All heavy atoms as TSV, in Angstrom:
chain	resi	resn	atom	element	x	y	z
A	1	MET	N	N	-107.786	133.643	-69.172
A	1	MET	CA	C	-106.569	133.846	-69.930
A	1	MET	C	C	-105.443	133.068	-69.259
A	1	MET	O	O	-105.394	132.954	-68.042
A	1	MET	CB	C	-106.204	135.332	-69.963
A	1	MET	CG	C	-104.913	135.562	-70.716
A	1	MET	SD	S	-104.064	137.148	-70.540
A	1	MET	CE	C	-105.295	138.365	-70.678
A	2	SER	N	N	-104.557	132.529	-70.082
A	2	SER	CA	C	-103.361	131.892	-69.547
A	2	SER	C	C	-102.185	132.193	-70.469
A	2	SER	O	O	-102.367	132.634	-71.599
A	2	SER	CB	C	-103.554	130.384	-69.388
A	2	SER	OG	O	-103.725	129.765	-70.642
A	3	TRP	N	N	-100.998	131.970	-69.945
A	3	TRP	CA	C	-99.770	132.203	-70.689
A	3	TRP	C	C	-99.016	130.896	-70.839
A	3	TRP	O	O	-99.144	129.991	-70.014
A	3	TRP	CB	C	-98.862	133.170	-69.939
A	3	TRP	CG	C	-99.329	134.573	-69.839
A	3	TRP	CD1	C	-100.315	135.185	-70.558
A	3	TRP	CD2	C	-98.827	135.570	-68.946
A	3	TRP	NE1	N	-100.442	136.495	-70.179
A	3	TRP	CE2	C	-99.540	136.758	-69.193
A	3	TRP	CE3	C	-97.836	135.585	-67.972
A	3	TRP	CZ2	C	-99.287	137.944	-68.495
A	3	TRP	CZ3	C	-97.590	136.755	-67.277
A	3	TRP	CH2	C	-98.308	137.922	-67.545
A	4	THR	N	N	-98.237	130.808	-71.901
A	4	THR	CA	C	-97.304	129.694	-72.043
A	4	THR	C	C	-95.896	130.224	-71.824
A	4	THR	O	O	-95.597	131.372	-72.143
A	4	THR	CB	C	-97.396	129.031	-73.433
A	4	THR	OG1	O	-97.087	130.000	-74.443
A	4	THR	CG2	C	-98.780	128.459	-73.680
A	5	ILE	N	N	-95.052	129.385	-71.254
A	5	ILE	CA	C	-93.663	129.741	-70.997
A	5	ILE	C	C	-92.777	128.778	-71.766
A	5	ILE	O	O	-92.918	127.559	-71.655
A	5	ILE	CB	C	-93.314	129.628	-69.503
A	5	ILE	CG1	C	-94.218	130.512	-68.666
A	5	ILE	CG2	C	-91.843	129.963	-69.272
A	5	ILE	CD1	C	-94.041	130.315	-67.159
A	6	GLU	N	N	-91.865	129.348	-72.551
A	6	GLU	CA	C	-90.885	128.544	-73.282
A	6	GLU	C	C	-89.494	129.003	-72.867
A	6	GLU	O	O	-89.218	130.201	-72.832
A	6	GLU	CB	C	-91.041	128.745	-74.786
A	6	GLU	CG	C	-92.403	128.361	-75.318
A	6	GLU	CD	C	-92.601	128.781	-76.773
A	6	GLU	OE1	O	-91.620	129.120	-77.456
A	6	GLU	OE2	O	-93.759	128.795	-77.202
A	7	VAL	N	N	-88.621	128.050	-72.544
A	7	VAL	CA	C	-87.231	128.360	-72.251
A	7	VAL	C	C	-86.386	127.696	-73.332
A	7	VAL	O	O	-86.445	126.483	-73.509
A	7	VAL	CB	C	-86.811	127.852	-70.848
A	7	VAL	CG1	C	-85.339	128.172	-70.597
A	7	VAL	CG2	C	-87.689	128.461	-69.768
A	8	ASP	N	N	-85.631	128.501	-74.060
A	8	ASP	CA	C	-84.773	127.993	-75.123
A	8	ASP	C	C	-83.513	127.410	-74.489
A	8	ASP	O	O	-82.624	128.141	-74.044
A	8	ASP	CB	C	-84.418	129.116	-76.092
A	8	ASP	CG	C	-83.623	128.639	-77.284
A	8	ASP	OD1	O	-83.009	127.540	-77.221
A	8	ASP	OD2	O	-83.595	129.356	-78.298
A	9	ALA	N	N	-83.439	126.090	-74.434
A	9	ALA	CA	C	-82.315	125.409	-73.787
A	9	ALA	C	C	-80.987	125.699	-74.486
A	9	ALA	O	O	-79.938	125.686	-73.844
A	9	ALA	CB	C	-82.576	123.903	-73.752
A	10	ASP	N	N	-81.027	125.974	-75.781
A	10	ASP	CA	C	-79.788	126.260	-76.509
A	10	ASP	C	C	-79.254	127.654	-76.190
A	10	ASP	O	O	-78.063	127.908	-76.319
A	10	ASP	CB	C	-80.011	126.139	-78.018
A	10	ASP	CG	C	-80.295	124.711	-78.438
A	10	ASP	OD1	O	-79.791	123.777	-77.776
A	10	ASP	OD2	O	-81.023	124.528	-79.426
A	11	THR	N	N	-80.138	128.558	-75.768
A	11	THR	CA	C	-79.749	129.927	-75.457
A	11	THR	C	C	-79.428	130.097	-73.974
A	11	THR	O	O	-78.549	130.875	-73.611
A	11	THR	CB	C	-80.872	130.904	-75.855
A	11	THR	OG1	O	-81.146	130.745	-77.252
A	11	THR	CG2	C	-80.478	132.341	-75.599
A	12	CYS	N	N	-80.107	129.362	-73.106
A	12	CYS	CA	C	-79.952	129.496	-71.652
A	12	CYS	C	C	-78.503	129.265	-71.236
A	12	CYS	O	O	-77.847	128.319	-71.692
A	12	CYS	CB	C	-80.860	128.491	-70.946
A	12	CYS	SG	S	-80.742	128.541	-69.148
A	13	ILE	N	N	-78.010	130.150	-70.354
A	13	ILE	CA	C	-76.646	130.015	-69.825
A	13	ILE	C	C	-76.652	129.582	-68.361
A	13	ILE	O	O	-75.592	129.490	-67.735
A	13	ILE	CB	C	-75.834	131.312	-70.001
A	13	ILE	CG1	C	-76.496	132.486	-69.269
A	13	ILE	CG2	C	-75.629	131.610	-71.480
A	13	ILE	CD1	C	-75.659	133.754	-69.209
A	14	GLY	N	N	-77.827	129.353	-67.800
A	14	GLY	CA	C	-77.934	128.871	-66.435
A	14	GLY	C	C	-77.616	129.909	-65.377
A	14	GLY	O	O	-77.119	129.559	-64.311
A	15	SER	N	N	-77.924	131.169	-65.634
A	15	SER	CA	C	-77.629	132.219	-64.659
A	15	SER	C	C	-78.452	132.075	-63.383
A	15	SER	O	O	-78.048	132.530	-62.328
A	15	SER	CB	C	-77.868	133.610	-65.263
A	15	SER	OG	O	-79.251	133.880	-65.383
A	16	GLY	N	N	-79.632	131.467	-63.494
A	16	GLY	CA	C	-80.500	131.282	-62.337
A	16	GLY	C	C	-81.363	132.487	-62.007
A	16	GLY	O	O	-82.088	132.474	-61.014
A	17	MET	N	N	-81.289	133.524	-62.835
A	17	MET	CA	C	-82.104	134.717	-62.582
A	17	MET	C	C	-83.591	134.364	-62.552
A	17	MET	O	O	-84.332	134.858	-61.701
A	17	MET	CB	C	-81.840	135.793	-63.635
A	17	MET	CG	C	-80.490	136.449	-63.535
A	17	MET	SD	S	-80.272	137.423	-62.045
A	17	MET	CE	C	-81.479	138.709	-62.303
A	18	CYS	N	N	-84.035	133.526	-63.457
A	18	CYS	CA	C	-85.456	133.175	-63.518
A	18	CYS	C	C	-85.913	132.505	-62.222
A	18	CYS	O	O	-86.947	132.869	-61.665
A	18	CYS	CB	C	-85.739	132.286	-64.724
A	18	CYS	SG	S	-84.773	130.756	-64.781
A	19	ALA	N	N	-85.125	131.562	-61.730
A	19	ALA	CA	C	-85.482	130.863	-60.497
A	19	ALA	C	C	-85.396	131.791	-59.291
A	19	ALA	O	O	-86.172	131.650	-58.345
A	19	ALA	CB	C	-84.579	129.652	-60.301
A	20	GLY	N	N	-84.495	132.748	-59.324
A	20	GLY	CA	C	-84.380	133.697	-58.238
A	20	GLY	C	C	-85.524	134.688	-58.206
A	20	GLY	O	O	-86.029	135.047	-57.144
A	21	VAL	N	N	-85.955	135.128	-59.390
A	21	VAL	CA	C	-87.023	136.124	-59.496
A	21	VAL	C	C	-88.402	135.478	-59.324
A	21	VAL	O	O	-89.291	136.063	-58.713
A	21	VAL	CB	C	-86.935	136.855	-60.858
A	21	VAL	CG1	C	-88.156	137.718	-61.108
A	21	VAL	CG2	C	-85.670	137.694	-60.926
A	22	ALA	N	N	-88.583	134.304	-59.878
A	22	ALA	CA	C	-89.901	133.642	-59.852
A	22	ALA	C	C	-89.757	132.155	-59.510
A	22	ALA	O	O	-90.000	131.288	-60.349
A	22	ALA	CB	C	-90.590	133.822	-61.200
A	23	PRO	N	N	-89.381	131.848	-58.273
A	23	PRO	CA	C	-89.151	130.447	-57.907
A	23	PRO	C	C	-90.382	129.554	-57.994
A	23	PRO	O	O	-90.241	128.333	-58.119
A	23	PRO	CB	C	-88.631	130.532	-56.463
A	23	PRO	CG	C	-89.114	131.852	-55.962
A	23	PRO	CD	C	-89.165	132.758	-57.162
A	24	ASP	N	N	-91.576	130.145	-57.976
A	24	ASP	CA	C	-92.785	129.339	-58.129
A	24	ASP	C	C	-93.000	128.905	-59.573
A	24	ASP	O	O	-93.777	127.982	-59.835
A	24	ASP	CB	C	-94.020	130.124	-57.662
A	24	ASP	CG	C	-94.028	130.364	-56.163
A	24	ASP	OD1	O	-93.314	129.645	-55.433
A	24	ASP	OD2	O	-94.750	131.279	-55.727
A	25	HIS	N	N	-92.305	129.557	-60.506
A	25	HIS	CA	C	-92.521	129.294	-61.923
A	25	HIS	C	C	-91.308	128.695	-62.643
A	25	HIS	O	O	-91.461	128.113	-63.719
A	25	HIS	CB	C	-92.938	130.587	-62.630
A	25	HIS	CG	C	-94.201	131.164	-62.093
A	25	HIS	ND1	N	-95.442	130.646	-62.402
A	25	HIS	CD2	C	-94.444	132.188	-61.239
A	25	HIS	CE1	C	-96.382	131.342	-61.779
A	25	HIS	NE2	N	-95.797	132.286	-61.057
A	26	PHE	N	N	-90.109	128.879	-62.056
A	26	PHE	CA	C	-88.882	128.398	-62.709
A	26	PHE	C	C	-87.992	127.680	-61.713
A	26	PHE	O	O	-88.006	127.973	-60.520
A	26	PHE	CB	C	-88.089	129.580	-63.302
A	26	PHE	CG	C	-88.810	130.309	-64.389
A	26	PHE	CD1	C	-89.623	131.384	-64.101
A	26	PHE	CD2	C	-88.692	129.906	-65.717
A	26	PHE	CE1	C	-90.305	132.066	-65.092
A	26	PHE	CE2	C	-89.368	130.577	-66.718
A	26	PHE	CZ	C	-90.177	131.655	-66.408
A	27	GLU	N	N	-87.199	126.749	-62.229
A	27	GLU	CA	C	-86.206	126.047	-61.430
A	27	GLU	C	C	-85.008	125.751	-62.317
A	27	GLU	O	O	-85.104	125.814	-63.552
A	27	GLU	CB	C	-86.780	124.751	-60.874
A	27	GLU	CG	C	-87.193	123.750	-61.950
A	27	GLU	CD	C	-87.895	122.525	-61.386
A	27	GLU	OE1	O	-87.705	122.212	-60.192
A	27	GLU	OE2	O	-88.621	121.879	-62.141
A	28	LEU	N	N	-83.880	125.446	-61.695
A	28	LEU	CA	C	-82.706	125.031	-62.457
A	28	LEU	C	C	-82.683	123.514	-62.498
A	28	LEU	O	O	-82.786	122.851	-61.463
A	28	LEU	CB	C	-81.417	125.564	-61.820
A	28	LEU	CG	C	-81.196	127.062	-61.930
A	28	LEU	CD1	C	-79.893	127.451	-61.241
A	28	LEU	CD2	C	-81.169	127.508	-63.382
A	29	VAL	N	N	-82.548	122.966	-63.694
A	29	VAL	CA	C	-82.454	121.525	-63.889
A	29	VAL	C	C	-81.170	121.271	-64.666
A	29	VAL	O	O	-81.005	121.798	-65.768
A	29	VAL	CB	C	-83.681	120.975	-64.660
A	29	VAL	CG1	C	-83.506	119.494	-64.934
A	29	VAL	CG2	C	-84.959	121.249	-63.890
A	30	ASP	N	N	-80.273	120.510	-64.060
A	30	ASP	CA	C	-78.973	120.236	-64.673
A	30	ASP	C	C	-78.254	121.526	-65.048
A	30	ASP	O	O	-77.577	121.599	-66.083
A	30	ASP	CB	C	-79.112	119.322	-65.898
A	30	ASP	CG	C	-79.639	117.937	-65.540
A	30	ASP	OD1	O	-79.340	117.457	-64.422
A	30	ASP	OD2	O	-80.348	117.344	-66.359
A	31	GLY	N	N	-78.444	122.561	-64.226
A	31	GLY	CA	C	-77.745	123.824	-64.438
A	31	GLY	C	C	-78.387	124.779	-65.431
A	31	GLY	O	O	-77.814	125.813	-65.753
A	32	TYR	N	N	-79.590	124.457	-65.890
A	32	TYR	CA	C	-80.267	125.315	-66.864
A	32	TYR	C	C	-81.676	125.637	-66.389
A	32	TYR	O	O	-82.314	124.833	-65.715
A	32	TYR	CB	C	-80.333	124.651	-68.240
A	32	TYR	CG	C	-78.977	124.472	-68.841
A	32	TYR	CD1	C	-78.310	123.259	-68.753
A	32	TYR	CD2	C	-78.336	125.534	-69.481
A	32	TYR	CE1	C	-77.042	123.105	-69.284
A	32	TYR	CE2	C	-77.069	125.384	-70.013
A	32	TYR	CZ	C	-76.423	124.171	-69.915
A	32	TYR	OH	O	-75.166	124.030	-70.426
A	33	GLY	N	N	-82.159	126.831	-66.770
A	33	GLY	CA	C	-83.497	127.255	-66.389
A	33	GLY	C	C	-84.559	126.393	-67.040
A	33	GLY	O	O	-84.429	125.970	-68.187
A	34	CYS	N	N	-85.611	126.144	-66.280
A	34	CYS	CA	C	-86.703	125.307	-66.773
A	34	CYS	C	C	-88.001	125.814	-66.148
A	34	CYS	O	O	-88.044	126.119	-64.952
A	34	CYS	CB	C	-86.453	123.864	-66.368
A	34	CYS	SG	S	-87.669	122.698	-66.967
A	35	ALA	N	N	-89.043	125.927	-66.962
A	35	ALA	CA	C	-90.348	126.328	-66.440
A	35	ALA	C	C	-90.940	125.158	-65.660
A	35	ALA	O	O	-90.885	124.017	-66.105
A	35	ALA	CB	C	-91.275	126.722	-67.576
A	36	ARG	N	N	-91.486	125.459	-64.488
A	36	ARG	CA	C	-92.118	124.398	-63.695
A	36	ARG	C	C	-93.385	123.878	-64.379
A	36	ARG	O	O	-93.719	122.702	-64.264
A	36	ARG	CB	C	-92.454	124.902	-62.296
A	36	ARG	CG	C	-91.217	125.154	-61.453
A	36	ARG	CD	C	-91.606	125.555	-60.035
A	36	ARG	NE	N	-90.435	125.821	-59.238
A	36	ARG	CZ	C	-89.809	124.918	-58.489
A	36	ARG	NH1	N	-90.257	123.682	-58.453
A	36	ARG	NH2	N	-88.754	125.253	-57.783
A	37	LYS	N	N	-94.097	124.779	-65.087
A	37	LYS	CA	C	-95.290	124.410	-65.858
A	37	LYS	C	C	-95.228	125.145	-67.188
A	37	LYS	O	O	-94.791	126.284	-67.255
A	37	LYS	CB	C	-96.571	124.817	-65.131
A	37	LYS	CG	C	-96.820	124.076	-63.846
A	37	LYS	CD	C	-98.130	124.513	-63.238
A	37	LYS	CE	C	-98.409	123.770	-61.952
A	37	LYS	NZ	N	-99.659	124.238	-61.330
A	38	ALA	N	N	-95.682	124.503	-68.245
A	38	ALA	CA	C	-95.674	125.129	-69.569
A	38	ALA	C	C	-96.763	126.187	-69.703
A	38	ALA	O	O	-96.605	127.156	-70.429
A	38	ALA	CB	C	-95.836	124.070	-70.655
A	39	ALA	N	N	-97.870	126.010	-68.988
A	39	ALA	CA	C	-98.972	126.974	-69.031
A	39	ALA	C	C	-99.234	127.476	-67.620
A	39	ALA	O	O	-99.299	126.672	-66.675
A	39	ALA	CB	C	-100.227	126.328	-69.602
A	40	VAL	N	N	-99.351	128.791	-67.478
A	40	VAL	CA	C	-99.549	129.402	-66.166
A	40	VAL	C	C	-100.594	130.515	-66.245
A	40	VAL	O	O	-100.881	131.030	-67.325
A	40	VAL	CB	C	-98.229	129.996	-65.608
A	40	VAL	CG1	C	-97.193	128.902	-65.412
A	40	VAL	CG2	C	-97.705	131.100	-66.499
A	41	GLU	N	N	-101.120	130.868	-65.096
A	41	GLU	CA	C	-101.970	132.045	-65.000
A	41	GLU	C	C	-101.068	133.274	-65.086
A	41	GLU	O	O	-99.924	133.235	-64.633
A	41	GLU	CB	C	-102.730	132.039	-63.667
A	41	GLU	CG	C	-103.741	130.906	-63.548
A	41	GLU	CD	C	-104.828	130.992	-64.606
A	41	GLU	OE1	O	-105.384	132.091	-64.812
A	41	GLU	OE2	O	-105.129	129.962	-65.225
A	42	PRO	N	N	-101.533	134.369	-65.657
A	42	PRO	CA	C	-100.719	135.579	-65.735
A	42	PRO	C	C	-100.212	136.015	-64.360
A	42	PRO	O	O	-100.972	136.005	-63.391
A	42	PRO	CB	C	-101.683	136.614	-66.323
A	42	PRO	CG	C	-102.637	135.798	-67.138
A	42	PRO	CD	C	-102.827	134.538	-66.334
A	43	ALA	N	N	-98.918	136.348	-64.300
A	43	ALA	CA	C	-98.301	136.786	-63.045
A	43	ALA	C	C	-97.131	137.710	-63.356
A	43	ALA	O	O	-96.360	137.442	-64.286
A	43	ALA	CB	C	-97.827	135.584	-62.238
A	44	ASP	N	N	-97.022	138.776	-62.582
A	44	ASP	CA	C	-95.932	139.733	-62.774
A	44	ASP	C	C	-94.565	139.076	-62.652
A	44	ASP	O	O	-93.620	139.456	-63.348
A	44	ASP	CB	C	-96.032	140.877	-61.763
A	44	ASP	CG	C	-97.192	141.819	-62.047
A	44	ASP	OD1	O	-97.680	141.841	-63.200
A	44	ASP	OD2	O	-97.612	142.529	-61.117
A	45	GLN	N	N	-94.434	138.074	-61.776
A	45	GLN	CA	C	-93.150	137.420	-61.580
A	45	GLN	C	C	-92.666	136.727	-62.855
A	45	GLN	O	O	-91.465	136.659	-63.112
A	45	GLN	CB	C	-93.215	136.391	-60.441
A	45	GLN	CG	C	-93.505	136.981	-59.093
A	45	GLN	CD	C	-95.002	137.086	-58.808
A	45	GLN	OE1	O	-95.845	136.772	-59.656
A	45	GLN	NE2	N	-95.337	137.554	-57.619
A	46	VAL	N	N	-93.586	136.210	-63.642
A	46	VAL	CA	C	-93.215	135.538	-64.896
A	46	VAL	C	C	-92.636	136.562	-65.871
A	46	VAL	O	O	-91.609	136.311	-66.510
A	46	VAL	CB	C	-94.427	134.798	-65.505
A	46	VAL	CG1	C	-94.073	134.208	-66.864
A	46	VAL	CG2	C	-94.921	133.717	-64.559
A	47	ILE	N	N	-93.275	137.709	-65.968
A	47	ILE	CA	C	-92.754	138.774	-66.835
A	47	ILE	C	C	-91.404	139.248	-66.323
A	47	ILE	O	O	-90.457	139.411	-67.105
A	47	ILE	CB	C	-93.738	139.951	-66.919
A	47	ILE	CG1	C	-94.973	139.527	-67.700
A	47	ILE	CG2	C	-93.086	141.173	-67.558
A	47	ILE	CD1	C	-96.047	140.575	-67.784
A	48	ASP	N	N	-91.280	139.438	-64.999
A	48	ASP	CA	C	-90.015	139.884	-64.419
A	48	ASP	C	C	-88.895	138.898	-64.732
A	48	ASP	O	O	-87.772	139.296	-65.043
A	48	ASP	CB	C	-90.141	140.066	-62.909
A	48	ASP	CG	C	-91.040	141.227	-62.523
A	48	ASP	OD1	O	-91.344	142.080	-63.390
A	48	ASP	OD2	O	-91.453	141.281	-61.340
A	49	ALA	N	N	-89.191	137.609	-64.662
A	49	ALA	CA	C	-88.177	136.595	-64.950
A	49	ALA	C	C	-87.749	136.658	-66.414
A	49	ALA	O	O	-86.554	136.605	-66.723
A	49	ALA	CB	C	-88.707	135.202	-64.618
A	50	ALA	N	N	-88.701	136.784	-67.314
A	50	ALA	CA	C	-88.372	136.861	-68.741
A	50	ALA	C	C	-87.557	138.110	-69.041
A	50	ALA	O	O	-86.596	138.069	-69.811
A	50	ALA	CB	C	-89.639	136.836	-69.586
A	51	GLU	N	N	-87.929	139.229	-68.409
A	51	GLU	CA	C	-87.224	140.488	-68.641
A	51	GLU	C	C	-85.830	140.484	-68.018
A	51	GLU	O	O	-84.927	141.164	-68.492
A	51	GLU	CB	C	-88.035	141.668	-68.083
A	51	GLU	CG	C	-89.370	141.891	-68.764
A	51	GLU	CD	C	-89.271	142.459	-70.164
A	51	GLU	OE1	O	-88.229	143.009	-70.523
A	51	GLU	OE2	O	-90.269	142.340	-70.903
A	52	SER	N	N	-85.628	139.715	-66.956
A	52	SER	CA	C	-84.337	139.711	-66.270
A	52	SER	C	C	-83.352	138.695	-66.839
A	52	SER	O	O	-82.170	138.739	-66.497
A	52	SER	CB	C	-84.528	139.455	-64.769
A	52	SER	OG	O	-84.978	138.140	-64.537
A	53	CYS	N	N	-83.812	137.802	-67.695
A	53	CYS	CA	C	-82.909	136.802	-68.287
A	53	CYS	C	C	-81.837	137.518	-69.106
A	53	CYS	O	O	-82.155	138.251	-70.046
A	53	CYS	CB	C	-83.684	135.833	-69.172
A	53	CYS	SG	S	-82.633	134.592	-69.955
A	54	PRO	N	N	-80.558	137.304	-68.778
A	54	PRO	CA	C	-79.496	138.045	-69.465
A	54	PRO	C	C	-79.344	137.707	-70.945
A	54	PRO	O	O	-78.769	138.493	-71.696
A	54	PRO	CB	C	-78.234	137.684	-68.675
A	54	PRO	CG	C	-78.556	136.419	-67.977
A	54	PRO	CD	C	-80.038	136.436	-67.735
A	55	VAL	N	N	-79.869	136.559	-71.374
A	55	VAL	CA	C	-79.739	136.176	-72.787
A	55	VAL	C	C	-81.097	136.030	-73.475
A	55	VAL	O	O	-81.187	135.486	-74.581
A	55	VAL	CB	C	-78.914	134.870	-72.941
A	55	VAL	CG1	C	-77.467	135.103	-72.549
A	55	VAL	CG2	C	-79.523	133.726	-72.158
A	56	GLU	N	N	-82.153	136.501	-72.804
A	56	GLU	CA	C	-83.520	136.435	-73.341
A	56	GLU	C	C	-83.901	135.030	-73.818
A	56	GLU	O	O	-84.433	134.843	-74.910
A	56	GLU	CB	C	-83.723	137.472	-74.441
A	56	GLU	CG	C	-83.606	138.894	-73.936
A	56	GLU	CD	C	-83.953	139.943	-74.974
A	56	GLU	OE1	O	-84.117	139.613	-76.158
A	56	GLU	OE2	O	-84.085	141.120	-74.572
A	57	ALA	N	N	-83.626	134.047	-72.968
A	57	ALA	CA	C	-83.941	132.658	-73.305
A	57	ALA	C	C	-85.387	132.295	-72.979
A	57	ALA	O	O	-85.853	131.231	-73.350
A	57	ALA	CB	C	-83.000	131.708	-72.560
A	58	ILE	N	N	-86.110	133.189	-72.294
A	58	ILE	CA	C	-87.480	132.910	-71.870
A	58	ILE	C	C	-88.455	133.678	-72.751
A	58	ILE	O	O	-88.298	134.872	-72.967
A	58	ILE	CB	C	-87.688	133.320	-70.400
A	58	ILE	CG1	C	-86.740	132.545	-69.489
A	58	ILE	CG2	C	-89.147	133.091	-69.980
A	58	ILE	CD1	C	-86.679	133.076	-68.078
A	59	LEU	N	N	-89.459	132.968	-73.239
A	59	LEU	CA	C	-90.489	133.580	-74.061
A	59	LEU	C	C	-91.845	133.293	-73.413
A	59	LEU	O	O	-92.197	132.130	-73.186
A	59	LEU	CB	C	-90.442	133.012	-75.479
A	59	LEU	CG	C	-91.319	133.671	-76.524
A	59	LEU	CD1	C	-90.931	135.146	-76.710
A	59	LEU	CD2	C	-91.193	132.939	-77.845
A	60	VAL	N	N	-92.565	134.344	-73.110
A	60	VAL	CA	C	-93.900	134.215	-72.519
A	60	VAL	C	C	-94.909	134.669	-73.565
A	60	VAL	O	O	-94.786	135.753	-74.124
A	60	VAL	CB	C	-94.027	135.081	-71.241
A	60	VAL	CG1	C	-95.406	134.901	-70.623
A	60	VAL	CG2	C	-92.932	134.747	-70.244
A	61	LYS	N	N	-95.902	133.796	-73.822
A	61	LYS	CA	C	-96.907	134.105	-74.835
A	61	LYS	C	C	-98.309	133.961	-74.260
A	61	LYS	O	O	-98.541	133.165	-73.356
A	61	LYS	CB	C	-96.791	133.139	-76.021
A	61	LYS	CG	C	-95.527	133.252	-76.822
A	61	LYS	CD	C	-95.573	132.270	-77.976
A	61	LYS	CE	C	-94.346	132.321	-78.839
A	61	LYS	NZ	N	-94.433	131.334	-79.934
A	62	ASP	N	N	-99.234	134.718	-74.837
A	62	ASP	CA	C	-100.648	134.556	-74.536
A	62	ASP	C	C	-101.064	133.222	-75.160
A	62	ASP	O	O	-100.881	133.001	-76.364
A	62	ASP	CB	C	-101.446	135.711	-75.141
A	62	ASP	CG	C	-102.917	135.643	-74.822
A	62	ASP	OD1	O	-103.542	134.600	-75.126
A	62	ASP	OD2	O	-103.439	136.624	-74.292
A	63	ALA	N	N	-101.598	132.330	-74.344
A	63	ALA	CA	C	-101.939	130.989	-74.827
A	63	ALA	C	C	-103.036	131.007	-75.891
A	63	ALA	O	O	-103.078	130.144	-76.752
A	63	ALA	CB	C	-102.361	130.093	-73.658
A	64	ASP	N	N	-103.923	132.007	-75.847
A	64	ASP	CA	C	-105.031	132.057	-76.797
A	64	ASP	C	C	-104.624	132.642	-78.136
A	64	ASP	O	O	-105.034	132.150	-79.190
A	64	ASP	CB	C	-106.185	132.880	-76.221
A	64	ASP	CG	C	-106.804	132.204	-74.997
A	64	ASP	OD1	O	-106.825	130.959	-74.940
A	64	ASP	OD2	O	-107.248	132.938	-74.092
A	65	THR	N	N	-103.834	133.719	-78.116
A	65	THR	CA	C	-103.513	134.429	-79.349
A	65	THR	C	C	-102.120	134.129	-79.890
A	65	THR	O	O	-101.841	134.378	-81.056
A	65	THR	CB	C	-103.604	135.944	-79.134
A	65	THR	OG1	O	-102.595	136.340	-78.196
A	65	THR	CG2	C	-104.986	136.348	-78.619
A	66	GLY	N	N	-101.220	133.644	-79.020
A	66	GLY	CA	C	-99.844	133.417	-79.436
A	66	GLY	C	C	-99.001	134.680	-79.415
A	66	GLY	O	O	-97.829	134.657	-79.754
A	67	ASP	N	N	-99.607	135.808	-78.994
A	67	ASP	CA	C	-98.881	137.073	-78.915
A	67	ASP	C	C	-97.815	137.005	-77.825
A	67	ASP	O	O	-98.073	136.445	-76.742
A	67	ASP	CB	C	-99.820	138.235	-78.614
A	67	ASP	CG	C	-100.778	138.536	-79.759
A	67	ASP	OD1	O	-100.490	138.139	-80.898
A	67	ASP	OD2	O	-101.820	139.163	-79.476
A	68	VAL	N	N	-96.650	137.588	-78.093
A	68	VAL	CA	C	-95.573	137.609	-77.105
A	68	VAL	C	C	-95.917	138.626	-76.016
A	68	VAL	O	O	-96.221	139.775	-76.301
A	68	VAL	CB	C	-94.217	137.957	-77.777
A	68	VAL	CG1	C	-93.132	138.128	-76.717
A	68	VAL	CG2	C	-93.830	136.895	-78.785
A	69	VAL	N	N	-95.862	138.162	-74.771
A	69	VAL	CA	C	-96.126	138.997	-73.614
A	69	VAL	C	C	-94.804	139.554	-73.075
A	69	VAL	O	O	-94.705	140.706	-72.701
A	69	VAL	CB	C	-96.867	138.212	-72.516
A	69	VAL	CG1	C	-97.067	139.033	-71.269
A	69	VAL	CG2	C	-98.195	137.673	-73.030
A	70	ALA	N	N	-93.771	138.714	-73.070
A	70	ALA	CA	C	-92.441	139.117	-72.580
A	70	ALA	C	C	-91.408	138.180	-73.194
A	70	ALA	O	O	-91.706	137.038	-73.492
A	70	ALA	CB	C	-92.403	139.051	-71.062
A	71	PRO	N	N	-90.194	138.641	-73.403
A	71	PRO	CA	C	-89.727	139.999	-73.109
A	71	PRO	C	C	-90.210	140.993	-74.176
A	71	PRO	O	O	-90.531	140.602	-75.293
A	71	PRO	CB	C	-88.202	139.875	-73.148
A	71	PRO	CG	C	-87.957	138.758	-74.112
A	71	PRO	CD	C	-89.124	137.819	-73.943
A	72	GLU	N	N	-90.256	142.249	-73.759
A	72	GLU	CA	C	-90.642	143.275	-74.712
A	72	GLU	C	C	-89.551	143.435	-75.745
A	72	GLU	O	O	-88.374	143.326	-75.434
A	72	GLU	CB	C	-90.874	144.609	-73.989
A	72	GLU	CG	C	-92.107	144.593	-73.124
A	72	GLU	CD	C	-92.367	145.945	-72.496
A	72	GLU	OE1	O	-91.592	146.896	-72.759
A	72	GLU	OE2	O	-93.346	146.044	-71.752
A	73	GLU	N	N	-89.959	143.692	-76.969
A	73	GLU	CA	C	-88.975	143.851	-78.050
A	73	GLU	C	C	-88.398	145.243	-78.081
A	73	GLU	O	O	-88.930	146.171	-77.639
A	73	GLU	CB	C	-89.630	143.522	-79.384
A	73	GLU	CG	C	-89.993	142.058	-79.464
A	73	GLU	CD	C	-90.555	141.704	-80.819
A	73	GLU	OE1	O	-90.476	142.501	-81.762
A	73	GLU	OE2	O	-91.089	140.606	-80.934
């Protein structure tokens, strides 16, 4: 199983929460959050980053089914 990570650049405000919570998976590029890889192995830090984003700019999906893993609705 793997997950895909999408960061909505139009929604991101560059708070840096994602990079602070999951630095192995996110970084700030030109002041905005960016996933280091589009597809990752499941990890709690990825969910924590998506859940901690103040504007919910991060979407984590199951790569096989397309189901949203985080943030919870």
